[in-house]
C-alpha positions in Angstrom: -2.1 5.3 21.5 1.5 5.7 21.5 3.0 9.1 20.8 6.1 9.2 18.5 8.7 11.5 17.6 7.4 14.4 15.1 7.6 14.8 11.5 8.8 17.1 9.3 8.8 16.8 5.3 12.5 16.9 5.0 13.7 20.2 3.2 14.5 18.7 -0.4 11.3 17.4 -0.7 9.7 20.6 -0.1 12.1 22.4 -2.4 11.2 19.7 -5.1 7.6 19.9 -4.3 7.9 23.8 -4.5 9.2 23.5 -8.2 7.4 20.6 -9.5 3.7 21.9 -8.8 3.6 24.5 -10.8 5.5 22.5 -14.0 3.1 19.7 -13.6 0.3 22.4 -13.6 1.2 23.6 -16.8 1.5 20.1 -18.1 -2.0 19.0 -16.8 -3.6 22.2 -17.9 -1.9 22.2 -21.5 -3.0 18.7 -22.1 -6.6 18.6 -20.1 -9.5 20.5 -19.4 -9.6 20.9 -15.5 -12.6 20.8 -13.1 -12.0 20.9 -9.6 -14.3 21.3 -6.9 -15.3 21.2 -2.8 -11.9 22.7 -1.7 -13.9 24.6 1.0 -14.7 21.4 2.2 -10.4 20.8 3.1 -9.6 21.7 6.7 -6.7 23.6 6.0 -3.6 23.4 7.9 -4.5 20.4 10.0 -4.0 16.6 10.1 -6.8 14.3 7.9 -6.5 11.8 5.5 -7.6 12.3 2.0 -9.1 9.1 0.7 -9.5 8.6 -3.2 -10.5 5.9 -6.1 -7.3 5.0 -7.8 -7.6 4.2 -11.7 -4.1 4.9 -13.0 -0.8 6.4 -12.8 -2.4 9.3 -13.6 -4.0 10.0 -10.0 -1.9 10.8 -7.9 0.2 13.2 -9.6 -3.3 14.9 -10.8 -4.3 15.2 -7.2 -0.7 16.2 -5.8 -0.5 19.2 -8.3 -4.2 20.7 -7.9 -4.2 19.9 -3.7 -4.1 23.4 -1.8 -1.9 22.7 0.9 1.4 20.6 1.1 0.4 16.9 1.6 2.2 13.5 2.2 1.3 10.4 0.2 1.4 6.8 1.0 2.2 4.6 -1.8 3.1 1.0 -2.9 7.3 0.3 -2.4 7.3 -1.1 -5.8 7.5 1.8 -7.6 10.4 3.2 -5.5 12.0 0.1 -7.8 10.7 0.5 -11.1 14.0 0.9 -13.5 15.0 3.8 -15.5 13.7 7.1 -15.0 10.6 7.7 -14.8 7.6 7.3 -11.6 10.9 6.1 -9.6 12.5 9.2 -9.9 9.3 11.7 -9.0 8.1 9.5 -5.6 11.8 10.2 -4.5 12.0 13.9 -5.2 8.1 13.9 -4.0 9.2 12.0 -1.1 6.0 9.9 -0.7 5.9 7.1 2.0 6.2 3.5 0.3 4.4 0.5 1.9 4.2 -3.1 1.3 1.2 -4.1 0.1 -0.5 -7.6 1.2 1.9 -6.9 4.3 1.9 -5.8 7.8 4.4 -2.5 7.4 5.3 -1.7 10.8 7.6 1.0 9.2 4.9 2.5 7.1 2.4 2.5 10.3 4.8 3.9 12.4 5.5 6.7 9.6 2.0 7.8 9.1 0.9 7.7 12.8 3.9 10.6 13.1 3.1 12.6 10.0 -0.9 12.9 11.6 0.2 13.2 14.8 2.1 15.9 14.2 -0.4 17.3 11.9 0.0 16.8 8.2 -2.3 15.8 6.0 -1.9 12.4 4.0 -3.2 11.0 0.8 -4.0 7.4 0.2 -5.9 5.0 -2.2 -7.9 2.5 -0.2 -8.2 0.2 -2.6 -5.1 -0.6 -2.2 -3.8 -0.2 -5.6 -4.9 1.3 -8.8 -8.3 -0.3 -10.9 -7.1 0.0 -14.2 -10.9 0.4 -15.1 -13.0 3.0 -14.0 -15.2 1.1 -11.5 -14.2 0.9 -8.0 -13.2 -2.0 -5.9 -13.6 -3.0 -2.0 -11.2 -0.6 0.0 -9.0 -2.5 2.2 -8.9 -2.3 5.7 -5.8 -0.6 6.3 -7.8 3.0 6.4 -9.7 2.3 8.9 -6.5 0.6 11.0 -4.9 4.2 10.6 -7.8 6.1 12.1 -8.3 4.1 15.0 -5.0 4.4 15.6 -4.9 8.9 15.4 -8.5 9.8 15.4 -8.3 12.2 12.3 -11.0 12.7 10.4 -11.2 11.5 6.5 -12.0 13.0 3.3 -13.5 11.5 0.5 -12.2 12.0 -3.0 -13.8 11.6 -6.2 -11.4 11.1 -9.4 -12.6 11.1 -13.2 -10.8 10.9 -16.4 -7.6 9.4 -15.3 -8.3 6.4 -17.5 -5.3 4.1 -18.9 -5.8 6.0 -22.8 -6.1 9.8 -21.0 -2.4 10.2 -22.2 -2.8 9.1 -25.6 -6.4 11.3 -25.8 -4.2 14.2 -24.3 -1.2 13.5 -26.6 -4.0 13.8 -29.8 -5.4 17.5 -29.1 -8.4 15.8 -27.6 -8.2 17.7 -24.4 -10.3 15.3 -22.0 -11.8 15.9 -19.1 -9.8 15.6 -15.5 -12.0 15.9 -12.4 -11.3 16.5 -8.8 -14.2 16.6 -6.7 -13.8 16.9 -2.7 -16.6 16.0 -0.4 -17.2 16.9 3.2 -14.7 15.4 5.7 -16.2 12.2 7.5 -15.4 11.3 11.3 -15.3 7.7 11.2 -17.1 5.4 14.2 -14.6 3.8 16.8 -13.8 0.2 16.2 -15.2 -2.4 18.2 -15.1 -6.2 19.2 -12.3 -8.0 19.1 -10.5 -11.0 16.4 -13.2 -11.1 13.7 -15.5 -8.7 14.9 -13.0 -6.0 14.7 -11.8 -6.6 11.6 -15.5 -6.3 10.4 -15.9 -3.2 12.3 -12.7 -2.0 10.1 -14.0 -2.9 6.9 -17.2 -1.4 7.7 -15.9 1.9 8.1 -13.7 1.7 5.2 -16.6 0.8 3.1 -18.3 4.2 4.8 -15.6 5.9 3.1 -15.8 4.2 -0.2 -19.4 4.9 -0.5 -19.2 8.7 0.1 -16.1 9.0 -2.6 -18.6 6.9 -4.6 -21.2 9.1 -4.5 -19.0 12.1 -5.6 -18.3 9.5 -9.3 -20.7 9.2 -11.8 -22.4 5.7 -11.9 -19.9 3.5 -14.7 -16.9 4.4 -12.0 -18.9 3.3 -8.4 -17.7 -0.5 -9.0 -18.8 -2.6 -6.0 -20.3 0.7 -4.0 -23.0 1.2 -6.6 -26.6 1.8 -5.8 -25.5 2.3 -2.2 -27.0 5.5 0.1 -24.6 7.5 2.2 -25.8 9.4 5.1 -24.6 13.5 5.7 -21.1 13.1 7.1 -20.7 14.9 10.5 -17.4 16.1 12.1 
């Protein structure tokens, strides 16, 4: 494994996060009933990957607002290019890592490896983008490749309630429930084989993570991972 130059969150982004989190925390508490479970499972002060099910654009702000420590986040590069004052401004203030979906993005991968090697945690959606419906779709092997490069544990995180109608329900005063459920860390098995066998080994590891995420969710959220049994994670 190649050791890259040490990463440090830019000062501007650290300050922006410090200012934005209490504002968003207040907004979320105003609009919704917040339920957070399993924070004791987070290995504080060390590198890990927090992997979550991605239903809508509300997921990352919700997660980042209530996550108990500073965490970097990987996001689709098209968010940075959207016109107007909105998500693109927020991601620039927060300092997320843009990645080109569906491509081999070496620059993003190097930055991710630097972050984890430097002891920072990372937030990622293995599905590669929001599903727009609660049901999970199959995870992509990129997560397993990052773990293969760094050896860090993976923390499954289940998000419930961030459906695309969340904001409409919230401004009507319904205060829908938003839930974040953090599972126990998983140490993925080594990736084995070459060529197609290696790709299948990575996919198996991603499916293992996704199954643990599914176990934290209601049945109607589990999608392609419904009905699967998971073993107790061990780190």
